[in-house]
C-alpha positions in Angstrom: 41.5 61.1 112.4 39.5 63.7 113.8 41.9 66.6 114.7 40.7 68.8 117.6 40.7 72.5 116.7 41.9 73.8 119.8 44.8 71.7 120.2 46.0 72.6 116.7 45.8 76.5 117.4 47.5 75.7 120.5 50.4 73.9 118.7 50.4 76.3 115.5 50.7 79.4 118.1 53.2 77.8 120.2 55.6 77.2 117.2 55.6 80.6 116.1 56.3 81.6 119.8 59.3 79.1 120.2 60.4 80.9 116.7 60.5 84.6 118.0 61.8 83.5 121.4 64.7 81.7 119.2 65.2 84.5 117.2 65.1 86.9 120.3 68.0 84.8 122.0 70.4 84.5 119.1 70.2 88.4 118.4 70.7 88.7 122.3 73.6 86.3 122.3 75.3 88.5 119.2 75.0 91.5 121.3 76.5 90.1 124.2 79.4 88.2 122.7 79.8 89.7 119.4 80.2 87.3 116.2 83.9 86.7 116.7 82.6 84.4 119.7 81.4 81.5 117.4 84.7 81.3 115.5 86.7 79.4 118.2 83.7 76.7 118.1 84.1 76.4 114.2 80.6 77.4 113.9 79.8 78.9 110.3 78.4 82.0 111.1 76.2 84.4 108.3 77.7 87.4 106.8 77.5 90.1 109.2 75.1 92.7 108.9 75.9 96.4 108.2 77.7 98.1 111.2 79.6 101.3 111.7 82.8 100.0 109.9 80.8 98.6 106.8 80.1 100.7 103.7 83.1 103.1 104.1 84.4 104.7 101.1 87.6 105.7 100.1 89.2 107.4 97.0 90.0 104.5 94.3 90.0 106.3 90.8 87.3 108.2 89.3 84.9 106.5 91.6 85.1 105.6 95.6 86.1 102.0 96.3 83.5 100.5 99.4 85.1 98.6 101.7 83.6 95.3 102.9 83.3 94.6 106.8 86.1 94.9 108.7 84.7 94.1 112.2 83.7 96.5 115.1 86.9 98.1 116.0 87.6 100.6 113.1 88.7 104.2 113.2 88.4 106.4 110.3 90.5 109.3 110.3 89.3 112.1 109.0 90.7 115.9 108.6 89.6 118.2 111.4 86.8 120.6 110.8 87.7 124.0 109.5 86.0 126.8 108.1 86.6 127.8 104.5 87.1 131.5 103.9 83.9 133.4 102.9 85.7 135.8 100.4 88.8 134.0 98.7 89.8 137.0 96.2 89.8 139.2 99.1 91.8 136.8 101.0 94.5 136.3 98.3 94.6 140.2 97.8 95.1 140.5 101.4 97.8 138.1 101.5 99.5 140.0 99.3 99.3 143.3 100.7 100.2 142.2 104.1 103.3 139.8 103.5 104.5 138.1 106.7 108.0 138.4 107.6 108.6 141.3 105.3 107.4 145.0 105.2 106.4 145.0 101.7 106.1 142.3 99.0 108.4 143.1 96.0 109.8 146.0 97.7 111.6 148.1 95.4 110.8 146.1 92.2 111.4 147.5 88.6 109.1 147.5 85.9 111.9 145.8 83.7 112.8 143.6 86.6 112.7 139.7 85.6 110.4 137.6 87.5 110.5 133.8 87.7 107.3 132.0 89.2 107.6 128.6 90.6 104.5 126.7 90.2 103.2 123.1 90.3 102.2 121.3 86.9 98.4 120.1 86.3 98.7 117.0 88.9 98.0 119.2 92.1 94.5 119.5 93.3 94.3 123.2 94.8 93.1 126.2 92.6 96.5 127.4 91.1 94.7 129.4 88.2 93.5 131.9 90.9 96.2 132.4 92.8 98.2 133.1 89.4 95.9 135.4 88.5 95.8 137.1 91.8 99.5 137.3 91.8 99.8 139.0 88.5 97.0 141.5 89.0 99.0 142.7 92.3 101.8 142.8 90.3 100.2 145.1 87.9 98.0 147.4 90.2 100.4 147.5 93.0 103.9 147.5 91.6 103.2 148.6 87.8 104.8 145.6 86.8 104.6 144.0 83.1 103.6 140.7 82.7 105.8 140.2 79.9 108.7 140.2 82.0 107.3 136.9 84.0 108.5 133.6 83.2 106.4 130.7 84.8 108.9 127.8 86.0 106.8 124.7 85.8 108.0 122.0 88.3 107.1 118.5 86.9 109.4 116.8 89.1 109.3 113.2 87.6 105.7 113.6 86.1 105.1 113.8 82.2 105.5 117.1 80.5 101.9 118.2 79.3 101.1 121.0 77.4 100.6 124.6 79.1 96.9 124.6 78.4 96.6 122.0 80.8 97.4 124.5 83.7 94.1 126.3 83.1 95.6 129.7 83.6 93.7 130.8 80.3 94.9 132.1 77.0 95.6 136.0 77.8 98.2 134.7 80.6 99.6 131.9 78.0 100.3 134.6 75.5 101.4 137.3 77.4 103.8 135.3 79.8 106.9 132.5 79.3 106.8 129.1 80.0 109.7 126.7 80.8 109.2 122.9 81.5 111.9 122.0 83.9 113.9 119.0 82.9 116.2 118.0 85.4 118.5 115.8 83.1 119.2 118.4 80.9 122.8 119.6 82.3 122.9 122.6 80.1 119.7 124.1 81.7 121.3 124.7 85.3 123.7 126.8 86.9 125.6 125.8 89.9 124.5 128.2 92.8 126.8 126.4 95.5 126.9 124.0 98.2 124.6 123.8 100.9 126.4 123.0 104.4 127.2 119.3 105.1 124.7 117.8 107.3 126.3 115.6 110.5 128.0 112.4 110.2 124.7 110.7 111.0 124.4 109.1 107.1 127.8 107.4 107.4 127.2 105.8 110.8 123.8 104.7 110.6 124.1 103.2 107.1 126.7 101.1 108.1 128.7 101.4 104.8 132.5 101.6 105.2 132.3 102.9 101.3 130.2 105.6 102.2 132.4 106.5 105.4 135.6 106.3 103.4 134.4 108.8 100.6 133.8 111.1 103.3 137.2 112.0 103.5 137.9 112.0 99.8 139.6 115.2 98.2 137.2 117.2 96.7 138.3 116.8 93.1 137.3 113.3 93.3 134.1 114.2 94.9 133.7 116.3 92.1 134.3 113.9 89.3 132.0 111.4 91.1 129.0 114.3 90.8 129.5 114.4 87.2 129.6 110.6 86.5 126.4 110.6 88.7 124.7 113.4 86.5 125.6 111.8 83.4 125.2 108.1 83.7 122.5 108.3 86.6 119.8 106.6 84.1 122.2 103.7 83.1 123.2 103.1 86.9 119.5 103.5 88.2 118.1 101.0 85.6 120.8 98.5 86.1 120.1 96.1 89.1 124.1 95.9 89.9 124.5 99.6 89.9 121.8 100.5 92.1 123.8 99.6 95.4 126.8 101.5 94.0 124.6 104.6 93.0 123.0 104.5 96.2 126.6 104.6 98.4 127.8 107.0 95.6 124.9 109.5 96.0 124.8 109.3 99.9 128.7 110.1 100.1 128.3 113.6 97.9 125.4 114.3 100.2 127.2 113.8 103.3 129.7 116.6 101.7 126.6 119.2 101.1 123.9 119.5 98.7 125.1 120.9 95.5 122.9 123.1 93.8 122.0 123.4 90.2 119.4 125.6 89.9 117.4 126.3 86.3 119.1 129.3 84.8 116.2 131.0 84.7 115.3 130.8 88.0 118.8 131.8 89.0 119.3 134.6 86.9 115.9 136.2 87.7 115.8 139.6 89.8 112.6 137.9 92.0 111.5 134.5 92.6 108.0 133.3 93.6 107.5 130.1 95.5 103.5 129.5 94.7 102.1 126.2 95.9 100.1 124.5 98.5 100.7 123.6 102.2 99.8 120.1 103.2 101.5 117.1 104.8 104.8 115.7 103.1 106.4 112.5 104.0 110.2 113.8 104.3 109.8 118.0 104.4 107.6 117.8 107.2 104.9 119.9 105.2 105.0 121.0 101.7 104.8 124.3 100.1 107.5 127.8 100.8 110.7 126.9 99.0 110.0 123.1 97.9 108.8 125.0 94.8 112.4 125.7 94.0 113.7 122.5 95.3 113.0 120.2 93.9 110.6 122.6 91.5 113.4 124.1 89.8 116.5 122.3 90.4 118.6 119.3 88.3 118.2 115.8 89.2 121.2 115.6 91.0 120.3 118.2 93.3 117.2 116.6 93.8 118.4 113.2 94.5 121.1 114.6 96.8 118.3 116.5 99.0 116.1 113.2 99.2 118.8 111.3 100.3 118.7 113.5 103.6 115.3 111.1 104.6 117.5 109.2 106.0 117.8 111.2 109.0 115.3 110.9 111.6 114.0 114.6 111.6 113.2 114.2 107.7 109.5 113.0 108.8 106.1 113.9 108.0 105.0 116.7 110.0 108.0 117.9 111.3 109.3 120.8 110.1 111.5 123.3 112.0 114.3 120.9 112.9 113.7 119.0 109.6 117.3 118.7 107.9 115.9 117.9 104.6 113.6 120.8 105.0 116.2 123.1 105.9 118.5 122.0 103.1 115.7 123.2 101.1 115.3 126.4 102.5 119.1 126.9 102.5 119.2 126.1 98.8 116.4 128.8 98.4 118.3 131.9 100.2 120.9 131.4 97.3 118.5 133.2 95.1 118.8 137.1 94.7 115.0 137.6 96.0 112.5 135.0 96.7 109.1 135.6 98.2 106.2 133.0 98.7 102.4 133.0 98.1 100.8 129.6 99.5 97.4 128.4 100.3 96.2 126.2 102.7 93.2 123.9 102.2 90.6 122.9 105.0 89.4 118.9 104.8 86.9 119.4 102.1 89.5 120.9 99.7 88.3 124.5 99.9 91.1 127.8 100.9 91.3 128.0 104.5 93.9 130.5 104.6 96.6 132.3 102.1 100.0 133.4 103.5 102.6 135.5 101.6 106.0 136.9 102.1 109.2 135.7 103.5 110.1 132.3 102.4 110.4 130.3 106.0 108.3 132.8 107.9 105.1 133.2 106.0 105.6 129.1 105.5 105.6 128.2 109.2 102.5 130.8 109.7 100.8 128.5 107.2 101.8 125.4 108.7 100.2 126.7 111.7 96.9 126.5 110.2 97.7 123.1 108.3 98.4 121.5 111.9 95.0 122.2 112.8 93.6 120.6 109.8 95.5 117.7 109.2 96.9 116.5 112.3 94.3 114.1 114.3 94.7 112.0 117.2 94.7 108.2 116.6 95.2 104.8 118.0 98.2 102.7 116.4 96.1 99.4 115.0 97.5 96.1 113.6 95.5 97.1 110.0 95.8 100.4 108.2 94.3 100.8 104.8 94.9 104.1 102.9 93.9 105.8 99.9 94.8 109.1 97.8 92.1 110.8 95.7 95.3 112.5 93.7 98.3 110.1 93.8 96.2 107.0 93.5 95.5 108.4 90.0 98.9 108.3 89.1 101.8 106.0 89.7 103.1 103.7 92.6 106.0 106.0 92.9 103.9 109.0 94.0 101.3 107.1 95.5 104.0 105.7 97.9 104.1 109.1 99.7 100.8 107.6 101.7 103.0 105.1 103.2 104.3 108.1 105.9 100.8 108.9 107.2 100.1 105.3 107.5 103.3 104.3 109.3 101.9 106.7 111.9 98.9 104.6 112.6 100.1 100.8 112.2 101.8 99.0 115.0 104.6 96.6 115.1 104.1 93.4 113.1 100.8 95.1 111.3 99.6 95.6 107.5 99.5 98.7 105.8 97.1 98.7 102.4 97.2 101.1 99.8 94.4 101.4 97.5 94.3 103.2 94.2 93.9 102.4 90.4 97.6 103.3 89.3 97.4 104.1 85.5 100.7 104.8 85.4 102.2 101.2 87.1 105.3 101.6 89.0 106.1 105.1 87.4 107.1 104.9 83.8 107.1 108.3 82.7 110.0 108.8 85.4 113.1 109.8 84.1 114.7 107.1 86.2 113.8 103.7 87.5 111.0 104.1 89.8 111.4 100.3 91.3 115.0 101.6 92.1 113.8 104.9 93.4 110.9 103.2 95.7 112.7 100.2 97.1 116.4 101.1 97.4 116.0 105.0 98.3 112.6 105.4 99.7 112.3 102.7 101.8 115.8 101.4 102.4 116.9 104.9 102.8 114.0 106.6 104.9 110.9 104.2 105.5 112.4 101.3 106.8 114.2 103.2 109.8 111.3 105.2 110.8 108.1 102.6 111.1 107.4 100.1 113.5 109.1 96.6 113.3 107.6 93.9 111.0 105.2 95.9 108.8 104.2 94.6 105.6 102.9 96.5 102.7 100.2 95.5 100.3 99.1 97.3 97.2 95.5 96.7 95.9 95.1 97.7 91.9 94.0 96.7 88.7 97.4 97.1 87.8 99.1 95.8 90.9 101.5 93.1 89.5 103.1 95.8 87.0 103.0 98.6 89.6 104.8 96.6 92.1 107.3 94.4 90.4 110.6 95.2 91.9 109.6 97.0 94.8 108.4 96.2 98.6 104.8 95.8 98.0 102.8 92.8 97.6 100.4 93.1 94.6 96.3 92.4 95.0 94.1 93.1 92.5 91.0 93.1 95.1 90.4 94.8 98.6 88.9 91.2 99.4 92.3 89.2 98.5 94.4 91.6 100.4 92.4 91.7 103.5 92.3 87.6 103.5 96.0 87.8 103.5 96.0 90.5 106.2 93.9 88.5 108.4 95.8 85.8 107.6 98.9 87.3 109.6 97.1 89.4 111.9 93.8 87.6 112.9 90.1 88.3 111.5 88.6 91.4 112.2 91.5 92.6 113.9 91.4 96.5 115.1 91.9 98.5 111.8 92.3 102.0 110.9 90.8 103.9 107.4 92.4 107.2 105.9 90.2 107.5 103.0 92.4 110.4 101.7 95.9 111.1 103.0 96.3 114.5 101.6 94.8 116.1 104.7 96.1 113.6 107.4 99.0 113.1 109.8 97.7 110.5 112.5 99.1 111.6 116.1 99.7 108.2 118.1 98.0 108.1 121.2 98.8 105.4 124.0 
């Protein structure tokens, strides 16, 4: 059959036109109705093209984790822009020479005075070596004080004790000064400084524990005996599942009578104490830094646990400082020392120094908090899904990483899901002196988090070690972000509005209506 050339060309180009027209109409339909529009009809849709919410990177071990497509309603929370200091050394010197809340730092200090400098271990992310060197330089140049009379108190907390060389202070400082690793379980290392003022009766009421209420009225001798039992048998009780509830009631009862301050004897006996650290968001004390270098940095395990149990109070929350019952407890303990000053740094969102503050343990801290708020507090809408990561804690264990639930609960809505993503090579926290799953579930969750977060929130943990890390805790384990999202969307609906916090170190979401 002979084909007419003109008819063939008309049909050929007509077919091409139909293809282009169909493509244009399909693209317009996607833009107008969105990809979700197909779902109710049961029509299969190809994987979505990259959008503003795909390709988001979050901290995850040594390399970032790229999140899959989360839908078109995603907010990514990052720190507010804040300029770094142009001359860090000069800024440190100025802070030490112009202390806040006092006329002069180390006024009337003598060359032979003993100084205890409470510092962080090597897990902290700020440039501690530079601050230590600036402090020693100031003492030598301005106060003619010898470094041989300085002892560094390393607040390891529940981290593994590492060699002094890991601090990066340099061989000269390591040779000249003394170093002490605080061991919270060694009762002989501590001196009893006294007891802080008892908090209100909130704890006995809100916990609903009649036993706790009864123990509040127990004679002091009985509480003292219970204290010794708790101190000596803390490991046994916390590691024994039947002992967990008993320990919880016991410790809360003792805390209701005020926190017993057992301070490392090198700190308690020092003529001067320096609290050196970083001011950043903290889930219990509002913001870290200041007197936190002393409690829990240089206190016994008993004192630390009693203080941490105050997290049950509504005021003990992330971002709250002045009326925070837990922070006030810390600062009251610090005032029991002979003389104490502080030297802290505030970092901007890029991890560079934004401000240094030195001086009075409370007044200087509050000034530093003012700057930290400008960096860290960001407006956010609550969403059903929140995904968080942390550049430092995610490389440690779940006990440390679970601190990231605090900013997450400021961003999640009722009935939502929070997904923590981290490598967690330390599992639940096997290096801890106490049972970490008990600390996470019985103390952190039951005491504090459960009472402050929206109702009905589930917590997921994404990690290669998820099953090992989450055992005995309130987290649901997932080995991949895809599996975690599938489970979350099953509860919330696919592509429900989401919030991503790539690094919780510098974020406090401020919920907006």
